[in-house]
C-alpha positions as CSV (number, residue, x, y, z in Angstrom):
1,M,127.1,19.6,168.4
2,N,129.8,22.2,167.3
3,R,130.0,22.7,163.6
4,P,133.6,22.6,162.1
5,A,135.0,26.1,161.5
6,H,134.8,27.4,158.0
7,D,138.3,27.4,156.4
8,P,138.4,30.2,153.7
9,Y,141.8,28.8,152.4
10,A,140.7,25.2,152.2
11,A,141.1,24.9,148.4
12,M,144.3,26.9,148.3
13,R,146.0,24.4,150.5
14,L,146.0,21.9,147.6
15,A,149.0,22.2,145.3
16,P,147.4,20.8,142.1
17,F,144.4,23.3,142.5
18,R,146.9,26.2,143.0
19,R,148.7,25.2,139.8
20,L,145.5,25.1,137.8
21,I,144.2,28.5,138.8
22,T,147.6,30.0,138.5
23,A,147.9,28.7,134.9
24,N,144.4,30.0,134.2
25,L,145.4,33.3,135.6
26,L,148.4,33.5,133.3
27,L,146.2,32.6,130.3
28,S,143.4,35.0,131.1
29,T,145.8,37.9,131.8
30,A,147.7,37.2,128.5
31,T,144.6,37.0,126.3
32,L,143.1,40.2,127.9
33,I,146.3,42.1,127.3
34,Q,146.2,41.0,123.7
35,E,142.5,41.9,123.4
36,V,142.9,45.4,124.8
37,V,145.9,46.4,122.6
38,I,144.5,44.8,119.5
39,G,141.1,46.5,120.1
40,Y,142.8,49.9,120.5
41,E,144.9,49.3,117.4
42,L,141.9,48.2,115.4
43,Y,140.0,51.4,116.3
44,Q,143.0,53.5,115.4
45,L,143.1,51.8,112.0
46,T,139.4,51.9,111.2
47,H,137.5,54.2,113.5
48,D,134.6,51.8,113.0
49,P,132.7,50.4,116.0
50,L,131.7,47.4,113.8
51,A,135.4,46.4,113.4
52,L,135.5,46.0,117.2
53,G,132.3,44.0,117.2
54,L,133.7,41.6,114.6
55,V,136.5,40.6,116.9
56,G,133.9,39.1,119.2
57,L,132.2,37.4,116.3
58,A,135.5,36.0,115.0
59,E,136.2,34.4,118.5
60,A,132.6,33.3,119.2
61,L,131.8,31.4,116.1
62,P,134.6,28.8,116.3
63,F,134.2,28.5,120.1
64,I,130.5,27.8,119.9
65,A,131.0,25.4,117.0
66,L,133.7,23.4,118.9
67,A,132.6,23.7,122.6
68,L,130.2,20.8,122.7
69,F,132.8,18.5,121.1
70,G,135.3,20.0,123.6
71,G,133.1,19.0,126.4
72,H,132.8,15.5,125.0
73,L,136.6,15.2,124.8
74,A,136.9,16.5,128.4
75,D,134.7,13.7,129.6
76,R,136.6,11.0,127.5
77,R,140.2,12.1,127.4
78,E,143.0,13.2,129.8
79,K,142.3,16.9,130.6
80,T,145.7,18.4,131.1
81,R,146.9,17.1,127.7
82,L,143.9,18.7,126.1
83,M,144.6,22.0,127.8
84,Q,148.3,21.9,126.7
85,I,147.2,21.3,123.1
86,A,144.8,24.2,123.2
87,G,147.5,26.4,124.8
88,S,149.8,25.6,121.9
89,V,147.2,26.8,119.4
90,I,146.8,30.1,121.3
91,A,150.6,30.5,121.3
92,A,150.6,30.0,117.5
93,G,147.9,32.7,117.1
94,S,149.9,35.1,119.3
95,A,153.0,34.4,117.2
96,L,151.0,35.2,114.0
97,L,149.9,38.5,115.5
98,I,153.4,39.4,116.5
99,W,154.5,38.9,112.9
100,A,151.5,40.9,111.5
101,M,152.1,43.8,113.9
102,L,155.8,44.3,113.0
103,P,156.3,47.7,111.3
104,S,157.9,46.0,108.3
105,T,154.9,43.7,107.9
106,Q,152.4,46.5,108.3
107,A,154.2,48.5,105.6
108,M,154.1,45.6,103.3
109,L,150.4,44.5,103.8
110,P,147.3,46.5,102.7
111,Q,144.8,47.2,105.4
112,P,142.3,44.4,104.4
113,A,145.0,41.8,104.6
114,L,146.2,43.1,108.0
115,L,142.6,42.9,109.3
116,A,142.2,39.4,107.9
117,I,145.3,38.3,109.9
118,I,144.1,39.9,113.1
119,Y,140.7,38.2,112.8
120,S,142.3,34.9,111.9
121,S,144.4,35.0,115.1
122,V,141.3,35.7,117.1
123,F,139.6,32.8,115.3
124,L,142.4,30.5,116.5
125,L,141.9,31.7,120.0
126,G,138.2,30.8,119.8
127,L,139.0,27.3,118.5
128,A,141.5,26.8,121.4
129,R,139.0,28.0,124.0
130,G,136.5,25.5,122.7
131,I,138.9,22.8,124.0
132,Y,140.5,24.5,126.9
133,S,137.5,25.9,128.7
134,P,135.5,22.6,129.3
135,A,138.7,20.7,130.1
136,S,139.7,23.2,132.7
137,A,136.2,23.5,134.2
138,S,135.8,19.8,134.5
139,L,139.3,19.2,135.8
140,R,138.8,21.5,138.9
141,P,136.4,19.2,140.8
142,F,138.9,16.3,140.5
143,L,141.5,18.4,142.4
144,V,139.5,19.3,145.5
145,P,137.2,17.3,147.8
146,R,133.4,17.8,147.2
147,E,132.8,19.5,150.5
148,I,134.9,22.5,149.5
149,Y,133.5,22.9,146.0
150,P,132.1,26.4,146.8
151,N,135.4,27.5,148.3
152,S,137.3,26.3,145.1
153,A,134.7,28.1,143.0
154,S,135.3,31.4,144.9
155,W,139.1,31.1,144.7
156,S,138.9,30.2,141.0
157,A,136.8,33.3,140.4
158,T,139.3,35.3,142.5
159,F,142.2,34.3,140.3
160,F,140.2,34.8,137.1
161,Q,139.2,38.3,138.2
162,S,142.8,39.1,139.2
163,G,143.8,38.3,135.6
164,A,140.9,40.4,134.4
165,I,142.3,43.3,136.4
166,A,145.9,42.8,135.6
167,G,145.4,42.2,131.9
168,P,143.7,45.4,130.9
169,A,145.7,47.5,133.4
170,L,149.0,46.1,132.2
171,A,147.9,46.4,128.5
172,G,147.8,50.2,128.5
173,F,151.2,50.6,130.3
174,L,152.9,47.9,128.3
175,Y,151.6,49.5,125.1
176,V,153.2,52.8,126.1
177,L,156.5,51.2,127.3
178,L,157.1,48.4,124.8
179,G,154.9,49.2,121.8
180,L,152.5,46.9,120.2
181,T,154.8,44.1,119.1
182,G,156.7,44.2,122.5
183,T,153.4,43.8,124.3
184,L,152.4,40.9,122.2
185,C,155.8,39.2,122.9
186,V,154.9,39.4,126.6
187,V,151.6,37.8,125.8
188,L,153.3,34.9,124.0
189,G,155.7,34.3,127.0
190,M,152.7,34.1,129.4
191,V,150.9,31.6,127.2
192,L,154.1,29.4,127.1
193,L,154.3,29.6,130.9
194,N,150.7,28.4,131.1
195,I,151.5,25.3,129.1
196,V,154.5,24.5,131.4
197,L,152.4,24.9,134.5
198,I,149.5,22.8,133.3
199,G,152.1,20.0,132.7
200,R,152.9,20.0,136.4
201,I,149.3,19.1,137.4
202,P,149.0,15.3,138.1
203,K,147.0,13.5,135.5
204,Q,143.6,12.5,136.6
205,P,141.8,9.3,135.7
206,V,139.0,9.6,133.2
207,A,135.6,9.0,134.9
208,P,134.0,6.0,133.2
209,A,130.5,6.7,131.7
210,P,127.9,4.3,133.0
211,N,126.4,3.8,129.5
212,P,128.9,4.8,126.8
213,V,127.2,6.3,123.8
214,A,128.1,7.7,120.3
215,L,129.4,11.2,119.9
216,W,126.1,12.9,118.9
217,A,124.2,11.1,121.6
218,S,126.8,12.1,124.1
219,L,126.5,15.8,123.1
220,R,122.7,15.6,123.4
221,E,123.1,14.2,126.9
222,G,124.9,17.3,128.0
223,I,122.3,19.6,126.5
224,A,119.4,17.5,127.9
225,Y,120.8,17.6,131.4
226,V,121.0,21.4,131.4
227,W,117.5,21.7,129.9
228,K,115.9,19.6,132.6
229,T,117.9,21.1,135.5
230,K,116.0,24.4,135.7
231,I,118.2,26.2,138.2
232,L,121.2,25.6,135.8
233,L,119.2,26.5,132.7
234,Y,117.8,29.8,134.2
235,A,121.2,30.7,135.8
236,I,123.2,30.5,132.6
237,S,120.4,32.0,130.6
238,L,120.2,35.0,133.0
239,D,123.9,35.5,132.7
240,M,123.9,35.2,128.9
241,F,121.2,37.7,128.2
242,S,122.3,40.2,130.8
243,V,125.8,40.4,129.4
244,L,124.7,40.0,125.8
245,F,122.6,43.2,126.1
246,G,124.3,45.0,128.9
247,G,128.0,44.3,128.1
248,V,130.0,47.4,127.2
249,V,133.6,46.0,127.1
250,A,133.9,45.8,123.3
251,I,133.1,49.5,122.8
252,L,135.2,50.9,125.6
253,P,137.9,52.0,123.1
254,I,135.2,54.4,121.7
255,F,134.5,55.8,125.2
256,A,138.2,56.1,125.9
257,A,139.1,57.8,122.6
258,D,136.0,59.9,121.7
259,I,133.8,60.4,124.8
260,L,136.0,60.4,127.9
261,K,139.2,61.2,125.9
262,V,141.6,59.3,128.2
263,G,143.8,57.4,125.7
264,P,145.2,53.9,126.0
265,Q,146.1,54.2,129.7
266,G,142.6,55.3,130.6
267,L,141.2,52.5,128.4
268,G,143.3,50.0,130.5
269,L,141.9,51.4,133.7
270,L,138.3,51.3,132.4
271,R,138.8,47.7,131.3
272,A,140.3,46.8,134.7
273,A,137.5,48.5,136.7
274,P,134.9,45.7,136.4
275,A,137.4,43.1,137.3
276,A,138.6,45.2,140.3
277,G,135.0,45.2,141.6
278,A,134.7,41.5,140.9
279,L,138.0,40.6,142.7
280,I,137.0,42.4,145.9
281,T,133.6,40.8,145.8
282,V,134.8,37.2,145.2
283,I,137.4,37.5,147.9
284,A,134.5,38.4,150.3
285,C,132.6,35.4,149.0
286,N,135.4,33.2,150.4
287,W,134.3,34.3,153.9
288,Y,130.6,34.9,153.1
289,P,129.4,32.4,150.4
290,P,126.4,33.7,148.4
291,T,124.9,30.2,148.1
292,R,122.6,30.2,151.1
293,R,119.7,31.6,149.0
294,P,121.3,31.4,145.6
295,W,118.4,32.2,143.3
296,A,117.2,35.3,145.1
297,T,120.8,36.5,145.3
298,L,121.3,35.8,141.6
299,L,118.3,37.8,140.5
300,T,119.3,40.7,142.8
301,V,122.9,41.0,141.6
302,V,122.0,40.8,137.9
303,A,119.4,43.6,138.4
304,G,122.2,45.6,140.1
305,F,124.4,44.9,137.0
306,G,121.8,46.4,134.8
307,V,121.5,49.6,136.9
308,A,125.3,50.0,136.8
309,V,125.3,49.8,133.0
310,L,122.7,52.6,132.9
311,V,124.9,54.8,135.2
312,F,127.9,54.2,132.9
313,A,125.9,55.1,129.8
314,V,124.9,58.5,131.1
315,S,128.2,59.4,132.8
316,E,130.4,62.1,131.3
317,T,133.3,61.9,133.7
318,F,136.0,59.3,133.8
319,W,135.8,58.5,137.6
320,L,132.0,58.0,137.6
321,S,132.3,55.8,134.5
322,A,135.0,53.7,136.2
323,A,132.9,53.5,139.4
324,A,129.9,52.2,137.4
325,L,132.1,49.6,135.7
326,F,133.5,48.6,139.1
327,A,130.0,48.1,140.4
328,S,129.0,46.1,137.3
329,G,131.9,43.7,138.0
330,A,131.1,43.4,141.6
331,F,127.5,42.3,140.8
332,D,128.5,40.0,138.0
333,S,131.1,38.2,140.2
334,V,128.5,37.0,142.6
335,S,126.6,35.4,139.8
336,V,129.8,33.7,138.6
337,V,130.4,32.2,142.1
338,I,126.8,30.9,142.3
339,R,126.9,29.5,138.8
340,N,130.3,27.8,139.2
341,T,129.1,26.2,142.5
342,L,126.1,24.8,140.7
343,L,128.2,23.5,137.8
344,Q,130.6,21.7,140.2
345,T,127.9,20.3,142.6
346,L,125.0,19.1,140.4
347,P,126.4,17.1,137.4
348,A,128.0,13.7,137.9
349,D,131.7,13.3,137.3
350,H,131.2,11.7,133.8
351,M,128.9,14.6,132.8
352,R,130.8,17.7,133.9
353,G,132.8,18.3,130.7
354,R,129.7,18.4,128.6
355,V,127.6,20.4,131.0
356,S,130.6,22.8,131.4
357,S,130.7,23.1,127.6
358,V,127.0,24.1,127.4
359,N,127.7,26.7,130.0
360,S,130.7,27.9,128.0
361,I,128.6,28.3,124.9
362,F,126.2,30.5,126.9
363,I,129.1,32.5,128.2
364,S,130.6,32.9,124.8
365,A,127.3,34.0,123.4
366,S,127.1,36.6,126.1
367,N,130.7,37.8,125.9
368,E,131.9,37.5,122.3
369,L,128.5,37.6,120.5
370,G,127.7,40.4,123.0
371,A,130.8,42.2,121.7
372,F,129.5,41.9,118.2
373,E,126.0,43.1,119.3
374,S,127.6,46.1,121.1
375,G,129.6,47.1,118.0
376,L,126.6,46.7,115.7
377,A,124.2,48.6,118.1
378,A,126.7,51.4,118.5
379,K,127.0,51.8,114.8
380,L,123.2,51.8,114.2
381,L,122.0,53.6,117.3
382,G,125.0,55.6,118.5
383,T,127.4,54.7,121.3
384,V,125.5,56.1,124.3
385,P,122.0,55.2,123.2
386,S,123.0,51.6,122.5
387,V,124.3,51.2,126.1
388,I,121.2,52.8,127.6
389,A,119.1,50.3,125.5
390,G,121.3,47.4,126.8
391,G,120.8,48.4,130.4
392,I,117.0,48.5,130.0
393,A,117.0,45.2,128.2
394,T,119.0,43.6,131.1
395,L,116.4,44.7,133.7
396,A,113.6,43.4,131.4
397,V,115.4,40.0,131.2
398,V,115.6,39.8,135.1
399,G,111.9,40.6,135.4
400,Y,110.9,38.0,132.9
401,I,113.0,35.2,134.3
402,W,111.8,36.1,137.9
403,T,108.2,35.5,136.7
404,R,109.3,32.0,135.4
405,S,111.4,30.9,138.3
406,R,109.7,31.8,141.5
407,A,109.8,28.2,142.7
408,L,113.6,28.4,142.7
409,L,113.6,31.0,145.4
410,K,113.2,28.1,148.0
411,V,116.4,26.4,146.8
412,R,119.3,26.2,149.3
413,L,122.8,24.9,148.6
């Protein structure tokens, strides 16, 4: 019997799915532009690596505190409405930043007050993500047929990585062309477009829970599901610890300003390099899905990520550093596609929001708390030694999880 031909554009033929990933592209691009220019401005103000790390902490704490509740809401409420509310909070934080970065405001406020406003706006972003992320992740499976979940995961990652390229690359050039406040105005406009586009996605029915339970019991159900589903537990743990220890994004302003000496444009290119590698790789995943032997592939690419971090740490030239970051993004993107496919395929409809929120907490722990860890480690150990230590720790994590998960090497999707 002839098998049906694989359609790499299957998910993209569905208009609601296209609107969702385009809206997410706008939001991720906007927040990354904001993150890059604020990080550069912070380092110019303080010249303190810990100030950069505190940005990650200010975003991670509210997100982690709210994400499980956000997952509960995503399973119980209409998802597009939740996403629009979260987008409005992000827009409010962006408007606060615009006011704070006006020359007249900076002249009026002492530096501690200015820093407090910056961290407060980042705190609002963390709160909003705690609602937006699980609602968005749990909405996607309702917009595509089950048989093309892997394809939708690849295209979703493709658009996300496009934003991860466009955001940092645009940030440096917008900063030079428009200045800080002008760049932040562009960010606010993109967030407002996200809200409008989410409103054009047809509202989806809320999947009824077979046995409705109280809030705390509902939250425990999501955690218990991940804990007992070992391939999910190990997959998100592997991602969390590798990026927690091996991530270097938060301290790239130090490399750009003090080590490689390439300025804000160079910083934008360095920030875009991992996403460029990721984008090329996830596009390839649309034709060659990495889910045939998912666990062996996942262990391999995370080990490759650790090696790329070590190369970046010892590099003293801009283009080798950019190439190492490019490779780190390429390896990381394969793990994203595998993990997103697992998250769409394994949980039942009424559980996806809570399971996605648990995954989001792990991701936030790796990204934002990882940013704090990077800043703190750079302050205590020095910038380059801290990155070397992180790469070695990533490889150690891969080795340890491999010893605990050999049975998963037989899993096929």
